[in-house]
N, C-alpha and C positions, 0 to 999 in steps of 0.2 A: 941460827936461831933455836933457843931452848924451848921445847914444847911446854905448854901450860900444864901444871900439875893440878888435878882436881881431887878434892877431899870428898868425904861421904856427904857433907851437907851440900856441896855443889852438885853432886849426882842426884840428890833429892830435889833440889831447886830446878834442875833440868828435867825432872819428871822420869828419870831413868829407874829410880828405885823408890820405894816408900819406907823401907825398914832394912835393918842390918841383916835379919835372917833372909830377906829376899835377895840381898846382894850376895850373901853366902851361897844361896842356891844358884844364882846366876854364874858365880865363878865356878862352883863344883859340877854343875850339870849342863850349863848353856855356853860355856867357852868365853865367859866375860874375862877381860884381862885382870889378872891377879893384883896388879898394882905393886908398889914397893914400900917396905916400912922405912919411915924416915925418922921414927922415934919409937919409944916403947909401946905407945898406944896410938900411933899416927900412921895412917896408910894413905898414899896418894896414888893417882892413876893418871897416865899419859892421856891427854886430850886427843891426840892423833889415833891412839890405839882404840880408844872408846869410839871415835867417829868411825873407824874401820869396822869395829864390831857391829855398830848400829847399821851400817850400810850393808852388811852381810846378812842381816836379819830378813826374813820374808815380810813383804808388805801387803800381800793379798789378805782380804778379810778371812777369818776362820770360817770354814763351811758349816752349814746347819747340821745338827746331829740327824742321823737316820732313825726313822721311826719304824717300828715293826708293823708289818702289815696284818690286819685282821683277817682271819681265815674262817 
């Protein structure tokens, strides 16, 4: 079975990204799958690769920032 190929709009509808700069940041700095070009301006992403990337992400809430103690 051929895995489903997602485009940018699909990633946006799934709530994974909100903008193209955010997607670029995820690819360059967070290990998001690069996808593959299928045309001059069209890139697709393997759904199983994205699922694996999402499953590898931490799920714990972000800890509260530490506050400096007044002396």
